[in-house]
C-alpha positions as CSV (number, residue, x, y, z in Angstrom):
1,M,-9.0,-25.2,0.3
2,S,-6.7,-23.2,2.5
3,D,-7.9,-20.4,4.7
4,Y,-6.2,-17.9,2.4
5,E,-8.0,-19.4,-0.6
6,K,-11.3,-19.1,1.3
7,L,-10.6,-15.5,2.0
8,Q,-9.8,-14.8,-1.6
9,E,-12.9,-16.5,-2.8
10,K,-15.1,-14.5,-0.4
11,A,-13.4,-11.3,-1.6
12,A,-14.0,-12.1,-5.3
13,T,-17.7,-12.7,-4.5
14,A,-17.9,-9.4,-2.5
15,F,-16.2,-7.5,-5.3
16,E,-18.7,-8.8,-7.9
17,E,-21.7,-7.9,-5.7
18,A,-20.3,-4.4,-4.9
19,T,-19.6,-3.5,-8.5
20,K,-23.1,-4.8,-9.5
21,L,-24.6,-2.5,-6.9
22,I,-22.6,0.5,-7.9
23,N,-23.7,0.0,-11.5
24,D,-27.4,-0.1,-10.6
25,R,-27.5,3.6,-11.2
26,S,-31.3,3.9,-11.4
27,S,-31.9,2.6,-7.9
28,W,-29.7,5.0,-5.9
29,Q,-31.4,7.9,-4.3
30,E,-29.4,11.0,-3.4
31,A,-29.5,11.7,0.3
32,S,-27.3,14.7,0.5
33,S,-24.7,16.7,-1.4
34,D,-22.2,19.4,-0.5
35,E,-18.7,20.5,-1.4
36,N,-17.3,17.6,0.4
37,A,-19.3,14.6,-0.8
38,T,-22.4,13.3,-2.5
39,V,-24.2,10.7,-0.5
40,S,-26.7,8.2,-1.9
41,K,-28.7,5.3,-0.4
42,I,-30.4,2.2,-1.6
43,T,-32.4,-0.5,0.1
44,T,-31.3,-3.9,-1.1
45,E,-33.6,-6.9,-1.7
46,G,-32.6,-8.2,1.7
47,G,-33.9,-5.0,3.3
48,I,-30.5,-3.6,4.2
49,N,-29.6,0.0,3.5
50,A,-26.5,0.4,1.3
51,L,-24.5,3.6,1.4
52,K,-22.6,5.3,-1.5
53,I,-20.3,8.2,-1.1
54,D,-18.6,10.2,-3.9
55,C,-15.7,12.5,-3.1
56,F,-13.3,14.5,-5.3
57,F,-9.9,15.8,-4.3
58,N,-6.5,16.7,-5.7
59,G,-4.2,13.7,-5.5
60,Q,-2.9,10.9,-7.7
61,C,-5.0,7.7,-7.7
62,E,-2.3,5.1,-7.1
63,A,-0.7,7.2,-4.3
64,S,-4.1,7.9,-2.7
65,A,-5.1,4.2,-2.8
66,N,-1.8,3.2,-1.4
67,Y,-1.9,5.7,1.4
68,T,-5.5,4.8,2.3
69,Y,-4.7,1.1,2.4
70,N,-1.5,1.4,4.3
71,H,-2.9,3.8,6.9
72,W,-6.5,2.5,7.2
73,E,-6.3,1.0,10.7
74,E,-4.7,4.2,12.1
75,M,-7.2,6.4,10.3
76,E,-10.2,4.4,11.5
77,L,-9.1,4.7,15.1
78,A,-8.2,8.4,14.9
79,L,-11.1,9.6,12.7
80,D,-14.0,7.3,13.3
81,D,-15.8,8.1,16.6
82,M,-17.5,4.8,16.6
83,M,-14.4,2.6,16.4
84,A,-12.8,1.3,19.6
85,E,-10.2,-1.2,18.4
86,M,-8.5,-2.6,15.3
87,I,-6.0,-5.5,15.4
88,I,-4.2,-6.9,12.4
89,L,-4.0,-10.6,12.9
90,E,-2.2,-11.6,9.7
91,T,-0.7,-9.9,6.7
92,F,-0.4,-12.2,3.7
93,E,2.3,-12.3,1.0
94,D,0.2,-10.2,-1.4
95,G,-0.3,-7.5,1.2
96,S,-3.9,-8.5,2.0
97,K,-4.8,-8.5,5.7
98,L,-7.0,-10.2,8.3
99,R,-8.0,-8.1,11.2
100,I,-10.4,-7.6,14.1
101,E,-12.6,-4.5,14.3
102,R,-14.5,-3.7,17.5
103,T,-16.9,-0.7,17.8
104,K,-17.8,1.3,20.9
105,P,-21.2,0.5,22.5
106,M,-24.1,2.8,21.6
107,V,-26.8,2.4,24.3
108,P,-29.0,0.5,24.0
109,V,-27.1,-1.3,21.2
110,F,-24.3,-3.8,22.0
111,P,-20.9,-3.1,20.4
112,R,-20.0,-5.1,17.3
113,E,-17.0,-7.3,16.6
114,A,-16.1,-8.3,13.1
115,Y,-13.3,-10.3,11.6
116,I,-12.4,-8.5,8.4
117,Y,-10.4,-9.5,5.3
118,T,-9.2,-6.6,3.2
119,C,-7.1,-6.3,0.0
120,K,-6.0,-3.8,-2.6
121,Q,-5.8,-4.3,-6.3
122,Q,-5.2,-2.4,-9.5
123,L,-8.2,-2.8,-11.8
124,D,-6.8,-1.1,-14.9
125,E,-4.1,1.4,-15.8
126,N,-5.6,4.2,-13.7
127,T,-8.2,2.6,-11.3
128,Y,-7.4,1.1,-7.9
129,A,-9.7,-0.7,-5.5
130,V,-9.7,-1.4,-1.8
131,L,-12.1,-4.2,-0.8
132,T,-13.2,-5.1,2.7
133,T,-15.5,-8.0,3.6
134,S,-16.2,-10.3,6.6
135,S,-14.0,-13.3,7.0
136,P,-15.7,-16.6,6.0
137,L,-13.5,-18.5,8.5
138,E,-14.6,-19.6,12.0
139,H,-13.7,-17.0,14.7
140,P,-14.5,-16.7,18.4
141,L,-16.8,-13.9,19.5
142,A,-15.8,-11.8,22.5
143,E,-18.3,-11.7,25.4
144,G,-20.8,-8.8,25.2
145,F,-20.3,-8.3,21.4
146,V,-22.5,-9.0,18.4
147,R,-21.1,-10.3,15.1
148,P,-22.2,-8.2,12.1
149,E,-21.8,-9.2,8.5
150,V,-19.8,-6.8,6.4
151,L,-21.0,-7.9,3.0
152,F,-18.6,-5.4,1.4
153,T,-17.0,-2.0,1.5
154,L,-15.5,-1.1,-1.8
155,Q,-13.4,2.0,-2.3
156,L,-12.7,2.9,-6.0
157,F,-10.0,5.5,-6.8
158,Q,-10.4,6.8,-10.4
159,P,-8.9,9.9,-12.2
160,V,-11.3,12.8,-12.9
161,G,-11.7,13.3,-16.6
162,G,-8.4,11.6,-17.3
163,D,-6.5,14.0,-15.1
164,Q,-4.0,11.9,-13.1
165,T,-3.6,14.5,-10.4
166,K,-7.3,14.5,-9.5
167,T,-9.1,11.6,-7.8
168,N,-12.7,10.5,-7.6
169,L,-13.1,8.3,-4.6
170,T,-16.3,6.3,-4.7
171,V,-17.2,4.2,-1.6
172,V,-20.0,1.7,-1.4
173,E,-20.8,0.0,1.8
174,L,-23.3,-2.8,2.6
175,V,-23.3,-4.0,6.2
176,D,-25.8,-6.1,8.0
177,P,-25.4,-5.1,11.7
178,K,-27.5,-8.0,13.0
179,G,-29.8,-7.7,15.9
180,N,-32.6,-5.2,16.4
181,I,-31.3,-1.6,16.1
182,P,-33.5,1.5,16.5
183,T,-33.9,3.6,13.3
184,M,-32.5,6.6,15.3
185,I,-29.2,4.7,15.8
186,I,-29.0,3.5,12.2
187,N,-29.5,7.1,11.0
188,H,-26.8,8.3,13.4
189,V,-24.4,5.6,12.2
190,I,-24.9,6.8,8.6
191,I,-24.2,10.4,9.6
192,E,-21.1,9.3,11.4
193,R,-19.9,7.2,8.5
194,V,-20.2,10.1,6.1
195,A,-18.4,12.4,8.5
196,F,-15.6,9.8,8.8
197,Y,-15.1,9.7,5.0
198,T,-15.0,13.5,4.9
199,K,-12.2,13.3,7.4
200,V,-10.4,10.7,5.3
201,V,-10.5,12.9,2.3
202,E,-9.2,15.8,4.3
203,R,-6.3,13.6,5.4
204,L,-5.6,12.6,1.8
205,K,-5.6,16.2,0.7
206,S,-3.1,17.1,3.4
207,Q,-0.6,14.4,2.2
208,N,0.1,16.1,-1.2
209,L,-0.3,12.7,-3.0
210,N,0.8,13.9,-6.5
């Protein structure tokens, strides 16, 4: 099996797990809700907290998904206060990408370094998905970093009530940060992640993606 096939196989498994978690509607607990986003959390069987964010904005689904995917690395660095570095290592023929992500240190927690595979696909006529998961390949670990496991981040772009000019962005993230992390830091990361996606939606709104 080639490296690309291994990445594709991992992505397929991650997508299946992510959609299963999204559809487990009875287990999600709403954590907060305002005009920008509804945030829900769930503790998985492995004891890891998953995060789900629902946002609504004016913008066509396909254009919104394309913009998000094509500008993701730039948006993470510009809008995510925790991100220090993102390097695209390879872009495959289908547009999927392999990259490195390195976070800033948060005392007393070591920074994280992840090798990430990400891809975009059209699920049906009006629904688009961007999937991110840790690479299953062997990669070196930079000194002073910890390697987390990004089980999945799934971003679903769907029209609101059949209106092609309005998008419901649903994000579900499940990340095992590895190591011992104080609850205070975990809660801070969740707050920062929600704030980041609020900024992403504001960016999408500003692009007039209709």
